[in-house]
C-alpha positions in Angstrom: 145.2 27.1 -8.2 143.1 25.3 -6.0 142.3 21.5 -6.5 139.2 19.9 -7.5 137.3 18.9 -4.1 134.1 16.3 -3.7 131.4 17.9 -2.4 128.8 15.9 -0.6 126.3 18.9 1.4 125.6 22.2 0.9 123.7 24.1 3.8 121.7 27.5 3.1 120.9 29.5 6.5 117.9 31.7 5.1 114.8 33.6 6.5 111.0 32.7 6.1 109.3 35.6 7.7 106.1 35.4 5.5 106.3 39.0 5.1 107.8 39.8 1.7 110.5 37.2 2.2 110.3 33.2 1.8 112.5 30.2 1.2 113.7 30.0 -2.5 111.6 27.6 -4.4 114.2 25.8 -6.6 118.0 25.3 -6.4 120.5 24.4 -9.0 124.0 23.5 -8.5 126.1 23.0 -11.3 129.7 22.0 -11.3 133.0 23.0 -13.0 136.6 22.0 -13.1 138.0 24.6 -15.4 135.1 27.3 -14.7 134.1 28.1 -18.0 132.1 25.1 -19.0 129.8 23.4 -16.4 127.7 20.1 -16.3 130.3 18.5 -18.5 130.6 15.6 -16.4 127.5 15.5 -14.1 124.2 16.9 -14.8 123.1 19.9 -12.3 121.6 18.9 -8.5 117.8 20.3 -9.0 116.0 20.2 -5.6 112.7 22.0 -5.5 111.4 23.5 -2.0 107.9 23.6 -0.9 106.5 26.8 0.4 106.2 27.2 4.2 103.2 29.2 5.2 103.2 28.3 9.0 106.9 28.6 10.2 108.5 32.3 10.1 111.6 31.1 11.8 114.8 30.9 9.8 116.3 27.7 9.1 119.3 25.8 7.5 118.1 24.2 4.3 120.5 21.3 3.1 121.1 20.0 -0.4 122.6 16.8 -0.8 124.7 16.7 -4.0 125.8 13.1 -4.3 130.0 13.2 -4.0 130.0 15.8 -7.2 133.8 16.7 -8.1 134.5 19.9 -9.3 136.8 23.1 -8.6 134.2 25.9 -9.2 130.4 25.5 -8.4 127.5 27.5 -9.9 124.6 28.1 -7.8 120.9 29.5 -9.1 118.0 30.2 -6.9 114.6 31.0 -7.8 112.7 33.3 -5.9 109.5 31.9 -4.1 108.4 35.5 -3.1 109.7 39.4 -3.3 113.0 38.6 -1.9 115.3 35.6 -0.6 117.4 36.6 2.3 120.8 34.4 3.1 122.8 34.7 6.1 125.0 31.9 5.5 126.3 29.0 3.1 128.5 26.1 3.9 129.9 23.4 2.0 130.6 20.1 3.3 133.7 18.6 0.8 136.9 17.1 1.0 139.9 16.6 -1.2 139.7 14.8 -4.7 142.1 11.8 -4.2 142.3 11.3 -8.2 
């Protein structure tokens, strides 16, 4: 079984074509040690993303997590348009020393 990790950031690579595809408008990241109950030790990280109607290039969206500890993450994205296109997700984390 995996050990709990100390998460500092998530980066999501996403498309913003302005034609039916846009960045997500909100993200919520929840943490759990057992996988059944989330947010017992920490409130979720919630970030609102402003709509970009000028730049249609793909981009990385960084989400700072503030050193949250968990074995499982639940990520919820809210649509801002018809589609969300995600090509990569990376996590910045290290082993929890406790």
